PLY file of the C-alpha trace (Angstrom):
ply
format ascii 1.0
element vertex 228
property float x
property float y
property float z
element edge 227
property int vertex1
property int vertex2
end_header
0.00 0.00 0.00
2.63 2.48 -1.13
0.25 5.08 -2.55
-2.52 7.09 -0.98
-4.96 5.53 -3.46
-3.89 2.06 -2.29
-4.72 3.02 1.28
-8.13 4.35 0.27
-8.87 1.08 -1.52
-7.84 -0.81 1.63
-10.18 1.27 3.81
-13.21 1.08 1.50
-12.66 -2.59 0.49
-15.46 -3.80 -1.81
-16.91 -0.27 -2.01
-13.65 1.26 -3.26
-15.16 3.09 -6.22
-14.18 6.63 -7.09
-17.73 8.02 -6.89
-18.49 6.22 -3.61
-15.38 7.44 -1.79
-15.79 10.98 -3.09
-19.37 11.11 -1.84
-18.41 9.69 1.57
-15.75 12.35 2.15
-17.80 15.22 0.69
-15.64 15.86 -2.38
-16.67 16.46 -5.95
-15.66 13.90 -8.56
-13.53 16.54 -10.27
-11.66 17.36 -7.07
-11.31 13.74 -6.06
-9.93 12.69 -9.46
-6.72 14.58 -8.64
-6.23 12.18 -5.73
-7.48 9.06 -7.46
-5.82 9.47 -10.84
-2.91 11.85 -10.27
-1.53 10.78 -6.89
-2.47 13.96 -5.04
-3.27 14.34 -1.35
-6.44 15.90 0.09
-6.60 18.84 2.47
-6.31 18.39 6.24
-10.10 18.64 6.68
-10.61 15.75 4.27
-7.97 13.64 5.99
-9.77 14.19 9.29
-13.03 13.16 7.63
-11.48 9.90 6.45
-10.07 9.23 9.91
-13.50 9.83 11.48
-15.25 7.58 8.97
-12.84 4.66 9.10
-11.12 5.05 12.48
-7.72 4.71 10.85
-4.30 5.91 11.94
-3.66 9.35 10.43
0.10 8.79 10.12
-0.52 5.54 8.26
-3.08 7.25 6.03
-0.54 9.90 4.99
2.63 7.82 4.75
1.68 4.15 4.72
3.96 3.56 7.71
2.79 1.83 10.88
-0.51 0.07 11.48
-3.76 1.00 9.67
-5.75 1.23 12.91
-4.67 2.63 16.30
-3.76 0.00 18.84
-4.03 -2.83 16.33
-1.52 -5.58 15.87
-2.60 -6.29 12.32
0.22 -7.63 10.24
0.00 -7.80 6.50
0.95 -11.39 5.81
0.49 -13.53 2.76
-1.31 -16.85 2.99
-2.61 -18.98 0.14
-6.04 -20.28 -0.77
-6.67 -23.86 -1.89
-5.83 -22.89 -5.48
-2.48 -21.44 -4.50
-3.56 -17.82 -4.91
-2.09 -15.34 -2.37
-4.49 -14.04 0.32
-3.80 -10.98 2.45
-4.48 -12.07 6.03
-4.96 -8.40 6.98
-8.34 -8.57 5.24
-9.56 -10.99 7.90
-10.06 -11.10 11.63
-9.56 -14.34 13.51
-12.23 -15.00 16.14
-11.59 -17.49 18.96
-13.65 -20.68 18.77
-14.45 -22.19 22.17
-15.39 -25.76 22.97
-18.55 -24.51 24.66
-22.16 -25.29 23.84
-25.06 -22.88 24.31
-27.98 -25.19 24.78
-31.01 -24.86 22.54
-32.79 -26.93 25.13
-31.39 -27.73 28.54
-28.32 -25.73 29.51
-24.80 -27.06 29.63
-22.52 -26.12 32.48
-19.73 -23.79 31.40
-16.40 -23.35 33.16
-13.24 -21.41 32.38
-12.41 -22.28 28.81
-9.58 -21.54 26.42
-10.15 -21.28 22.67
-9.40 -24.44 20.71
-8.74 -22.59 17.43
-9.81 -19.47 15.54
-12.25 -18.84 12.68
-11.61 -16.28 9.93
-14.20 -13.64 9.04
-13.94 -10.80 6.52
-12.74 -7.69 8.32
-14.88 -5.40 6.17
-18.07 -7.32 7.01
-17.36 -7.47 10.74
-16.28 -3.85 11.19
-19.02 -2.36 9.01
-21.99 -4.53 9.95
-21.28 -5.93 13.43
-18.72 -4.06 15.52
-15.38 -2.30 15.27
-14.46 -3.74 18.67
-13.50 -7.17 17.37
-12.23 -8.27 20.78
-15.89 -8.68 21.79
-16.46 -11.63 19.44
-16.37 -15.37 19.98
-17.66 -18.53 18.33
-19.32 -21.42 20.17
-21.71 -24.21 19.16
-25.40 -24.95 19.65
-26.64 -27.97 21.60
-30.17 -29.35 21.67
-33.42 -29.02 19.74
-35.37 -26.15 21.29
-34.37 -23.78 18.44
-34.66 -26.46 15.74
-35.34 -24.95 12.34
-33.64 -21.69 13.32
-30.50 -22.94 15.02
-29.89 -26.67 14.90
-27.84 -28.96 17.08
-24.16 -28.58 16.15
-24.45 -25.18 14.48
-21.59 -22.72 15.09
-22.66 -19.24 16.19
-20.78 -15.93 16.21
-21.54 -13.94 19.37
-21.14 -10.18 19.80
-20.47 -9.76 23.53
-20.65 -5.99 23.15
-24.40 -6.18 22.40
-26.05 -7.12 25.68
-29.01 -4.75 25.58
-31.99 -6.97 24.73
-34.00 -6.28 21.61
-35.79 -8.58 19.21
-33.33 -11.18 17.98
-31.26 -14.21 18.92
-29.12 -14.01 22.04
-27.00 -16.23 24.27
-28.08 -16.07 27.91
-26.58 -17.31 31.13
-29.19 -18.85 33.41
-27.51 -19.69 36.70
-24.41 -21.57 35.45
-25.91 -22.65 32.13
-25.79 -21.11 28.67
-28.91 -20.93 26.51
-29.46 -19.59 23.02
-32.97 -18.19 22.54
-34.99 -15.61 20.67
-35.69 -12.52 22.78
-38.76 -10.34 22.38
-38.76 -7.00 24.18
-42.12 -6.15 25.77
-43.43 -3.02 27.56
-42.44 -2.50 31.17
-38.97 -4.00 30.91
-40.23 -7.52 30.26
-38.35 -9.77 27.87
-39.94 -12.92 26.47
-37.46 -15.77 26.06
-38.77 -17.86 23.18
-37.88 -21.26 21.75
-38.59 -22.23 18.14
-39.70 -25.70 19.30
-43.15 -25.42 20.88
-42.30 -28.25 23.27
-40.24 -25.69 25.22
-42.36 -23.06 26.96
-41.71 -19.33 26.74
-40.59 -17.64 29.93
-40.02 -14.04 30.99
-37.15 -11.96 32.29
-37.95 -8.76 34.15
-35.17 -6.26 33.45
-36.35 -4.15 36.39
-35.70 -7.02 38.77
-32.32 -8.15 37.46
-30.44 -10.74 39.52
-27.09 -12.46 39.27
-28.90 -15.62 38.16
-29.53 -14.25 34.66
-27.22 -12.39 32.27
-27.28 -11.62 28.57
-23.97 -12.84 27.16
-24.31 -11.39 23.67
-26.21 -11.23 20.41
-25.96 -13.99 17.80
-24.72 -12.32 14.58
-24.05 -15.32 12.30
-24.31 -19.08 12.20
-22.61 -21.83 10.23
-23.92 -25.32 9.60
-22.64 -28.64 8.30
-25.00 -30.26 5.81
0 1
1 2
2 3
3 4
4 5
5 6
6 7
7 8
8 9
9 10
10 11
11 12
12 13
13 14
14 15
15 16
16 17
17 18
18 19
19 20
20 21
21 22
22 23
23 24
24 25
25 26
26 27
27 28
28 29
29 30
30 31
31 32
32 33
33 34
34 35
35 36
36 37
37 38
38 39
39 40
40 41
41 42
42 43
43 44
44 45
45 46
46 47
47 48
48 49
49 50
50 51
51 52
52 53
53 54
54 55
55 56
56 57
57 58
58 59
59 60
60 61
61 62
62 63
63 64
64 65
65 66
66 67
67 68
68 69
69 70
70 71
71 72
72 73
73 74
74 75
75 76
76 77
77 78
78 79
79 80
80 81
81 82
82 83
83 84
84 85
85 86
86 87
87 88
88 89
89 90
90 91
91 92
92 93
93 94
94 95
95 96
96 97
97 98
98 99
99 100
100 101
101 102
102 103
103 104
104 105
105 106
106 107
107 108
108 109
109 110
110 111
111 112
112 113
113 114
114 115
115 116
116 117
117 118
118 119
119 120
120 121
121 122
122 123
123 124
124 125
125 126
126 127
127 128
128 129
129 130
130 131
131 132
132 133
133 134
134 135
135 136
136 137
137 138
138 139
139 140
140 141
141 142
142 143
143 144
144 145
145 146
146 147
147 148
148 149
149 150
150 151
151 152
152 153
153 154
154 155
155 156
156 157
157 158
158 159
159 160
160 161
161 162
162 163
163 164
164 165
165 166
166 167
167 168
168 169
169 170
170 171
171 172
172 173
173 174
174 175
175 176
176 177
177 178
178 179
179 180
180 181
181 182
182 183
183 184
184 185
185 186
186 187
187 188
188 189
189 190
190 191
191 192
192 193
193 194
194 195
195 196
196 197
197 198
198 199
199 200
200 201
201 202
202 203
203 204
204 205
205 206
206 207
207 208
208 209
209 210
210 211
211 212
212 213
213 214
214 215
215 216
216 217
217 218
218 219
219 220
220 221
221 222
222 223
223 224
224 225
225 226
226 227
């Protein structure tokens, strides 16, 4: 990424089109073409705008030296896909995968665990659609049949531990010392319905106004993967 244009392409990823970037940083196409086609640099105000939009390191943006994002340990390394084509590992984040099951049925006791390996996710997708705080992510598996048809036994789920404010969606909960994955439905008065997809498992309620240590929202389910 020796040129300023290269660094813009890195920041905008799949959306790295001249018109798109120009619109995002409030520049005209004519003004932006000097940067895109002629190797120019924008004014300080525009550099600040890029930094605000993408959270990048300003020194790196100007010179290409150092890390793209403050406090990151991202290293641009080359790996290879199954066809032997080079892959830039900096385009991915590697999320820890734990040997823990969130029960879609009866809970499984969870102790102190260490990750068994990591799973790769596209950095652009994670940082633009889930969270920029990638340290708040983990992957675990689903156990049981109470969410059958939505989340099946053995599915892998990506959890965003930074999203613990209940709203409609799938969440992992801690109930006493057990983990459950359920659909939450926010109701008036601070009531949350905890719903299973399988009608054999009854719905129950959590009262957010009477929170206890017995119940905690661990995080929102953002993605799942399944073997067929």
